[in-house]
C-alpha positions in Angstrom: 52.3 123.8 80.5 54.1 121.6 83.0 54.8 117.9 82.7 52.6 116.0 85.1 53.9 112.5 84.7 56.7 110.5 83.2 56.0 107.1 81.6 58.7 104.5 82.0 57.9 101.0 80.6 54.1 101.5 81.1 54.7 102.7 84.7 53.5 106.2 85.4 55.5 108.3 87.9 54.5 111.7 88.9 57.2 114.5 88.7 57.3 114.6 92.5 58.2 110.9 92.6 61.0 111.5 90.0 62.2 114.5 92.0 62.3 112.5 95.2 64.3 109.7 93.5 66.7 112.3 92.2 67.2 113.8 95.6 67.7 110.3 97.2 70.2 109.4 94.5 72.1 112.6 95.0 72.2 112.0 98.8 73.5 108.4 98.2 76.1 109.7 95.9 77.3 112.3 98.4 77.5 109.7 101.2 79.4 107.4 98.9 82.0 110.1 98.0 82.3 111.1 101.7 82.9 107.4 102.6 85.6 107.1 100.0 87.3 110.3 101.1 87.2 109.2 104.7 88.6 105.8 103.9 91.5 107.3 101.9 92.3 109.8 104.7 92.3 107.1 107.4 94.4 104.8 105.2 97.0 107.6 104.6 96.9 108.3 108.4 97.5 104.7 109.3 100.2 104.4 106.7 102.1 107.4 108.2 101.6 106.2 111.8 103.1 102.8 110.7 106.1 104.5 109.1 106.5 106.8 112.1 106.6 103.9 114.5 108.7 101.6 112.3 106.0 99.0 111.9 106.5 96.5 109.0 104.0 96.1 106.2 102.7 99.7 106.3 100.9 98.9 103.0 98.3 96.9 105.0 96.7 100.3 105.7 95.0 100.1 102.2 93.4 96.6 102.6 90.2 96.4 104.7 90.9 93.5 107.1 94.7 93.9 107.0 94.4 97.5 108.3 93.0 96.1 111.6 96.0 93.8 111.9 98.3 96.7 111.1 96.6 98.8 113.8 97.2 95.9 116.3 100.8 95.6 115.2 101.5 99.3 115.7 100.2 98.9 119.2 102.6 95.9 119.6 99.8 93.3 119.7 99.6 90.1 117.7 97.2 90.0 114.8 95.6 87.0 116.5 93.8 89.3 118.9 91.4 89.9 116.0 89.9 86.5 116.7 88.7 87.7 120.1 86.1 89.8 118.3 84.6 86.8 116.5 83.4 85.3 119.8 79.7 86.2 120.1 78.7 88.6 122.9 82.2 88.6 124.5 83.7 90.2 121.4 80.9 92.8 121.1 81.5 94.0 124.6 85.3 93.7 124.6 85.7 95.6 121.3 85.2 99.2 122.5 87.4 98.8 125.6 90.1 97.0 123.7 90.2 99.6 120.9 90.6 102.3 123.5 93.5 100.4 124.9 95.0 99.8 121.4 94.8 103.5 120.5 96.2 104.5 123.9 99.2 102.4 123.0 99.4 103.8 119.5 99.3 107.4 120.9 102.2 106.4 123.3 104.1 104.9 120.4 103.8 108.2 118.5 105.2 110.1 121.5 101.8 111.6 122.5 100.0 111.3 125.8 98.3 107.9 126.0 95.0 109.3 127.3 94.3 110.5 123.7 93.2 106.9 122.9 90.0 107.6 124.8 88.9 109.9 122.0 88.5 106.9 119.7 85.0 106.2 121.3 83.7 109.6 120.0 82.6 109.2 116.4 84.4 112.3 115.1 87.4 111.2 117.2 87.7 108.1 115.0 88.6 110.4 112.2 90.5 113.2 114.0 92.7 111.0 116.3 94.4 109.1 113.5 94.9 112.3 111.5 96.4 114.0 114.5 98.7 111.2 115.4 99.8 110.9 111.7 100.5 114.5 110.9 101.7 116.0 114.2 105.3 116.1 115.1 
């Protein structure tokens, strides 16, 4: 005899509802763990790139807004450039092109060809490029 419903606080849920919630919860947990692992990998990569290029305050790689400032400092830009992206519409369109330019300068600072910065616009390139620049000789 199978259980056909579960009663939680006078609310009846069918077993398929409970199973659907369990699957959704499992998927959310997986995405959360994947996000944490990706963040840690990118922070370690940025930390190594900062040390490799001799940039001060490499620990900024672990703090969410400061890691953008560290990225700009590695490319030899002032952290004030971050304010450009707060301008509505202008910042939204300028951001992709500016980040390509920033990562081209970071690749050059790591002794790699600067055209590698173009790969930052590809979603998987946003993970692979920092890892490559950090862990390659």
